[in-house]
C-alpha positions, 0 to 999 in steps of 0.5 A: 901042013903041020905048020898050018895045023899048029897055027890054027891051034894057036889061033883057037887058043888065043881066041879062047883066052880072049873070050875068057878075058872079055867074060871076066871083064864084065862088071856086075852093075845090078842084082835081082832077087826073085821068088815065086809063090809055089811050094815044089821040090826043086827036082820037079821044077822046070829049071832046064827049060827056064835056063834055056830061056834065061840065057837069051835075056840081055845082060844076065851074067849069072844066076844062083837058083834058090830053093826054100828048105823043105821045098817051100819056095823057088827063086833066084839071085841074078847078076846083071851087067846094067841096071837097065837090063835088070829092070827090063828083066823084072818088068818084061821076062819074069812076069811072063815066067810066073804067069806061065806057072800060074803063080804070084811072084816077087822081084827086087832090083839092087844097085851092085855098084853101091855095095861093092866095097862092103861086099868085097870085105865079106868075101862076096863071090860076086866080087872075086871072093873065094869060098873055102868050101861049097855052100850048104845053104843060102840066107836072104835078108832084107831090112825095112830101112832106107839108107841112101846113099848105101855108105850111110848104112852101118856096114863097117860096124856090122861086117866084123860081127858078121864074120864071127857068125858060125858057118858063114862063108861069104856075104853079098850086100844089097841096096835096093834100087831107088829105096836104099833098102839094105839086105844081103845074100849069105852063103853058109856051110850048113842049113843048121848054121844058116837057120841059127843065123836067120832065126836067132842072130839076125832078129837081134841085128834088126832090133838094134836098127829098130826095123822090121825085116825079112829072112829066107833060108835056102838049100844050096845042095839041091840047086847045084846042077841048075846053078852051075849051068847058069855060071853061078859064082858059088860053084866055081 
């Protein structure tokens, strides 16, 4: 009897290890950024209900919830296993979610494969990077340029400068699907340092590129529970 129990425990352990290995081998092929036009404190957002539905969607590897500072917006940053599944998500599922909340929305799809090298160099948690501490804030940026292929973007020149920005923990580069629009999702140690970057530093970077730009600052602390439930790599 004990031998059978031991064999059973070993089998369970082996299957668990195999499951963990298979999950770890899922490669990120696309990112999705979403934002809905609604001001709401994150603790009043229906994230528990939404998370249950999100877990049913094909191809989602993880999601990091985004909540604008002072409750100015709600959104998310998703990793997908394929561009096709990311496109299905933004054309089928997400519009229904926004419609159910009675709000306008914004969705963008990014090619994750194109930005892997640049992102690894910036300690991106979506490509195996490790944070020295839990993030206090996120910054989303987007520059009105078309850089196709992504390797033509000046990321090699920009990365060393970005690494010097106060409080920056990591960056995942972004390259718009079909457009090559460059951008990024940054993790910062504090909201103050994130705001300093978004308000003072980033406009100078965009000016050098002679391009219009978008910045958003999000409070990372209020989304921890919701993001952990969606396997966010920022809270490992």
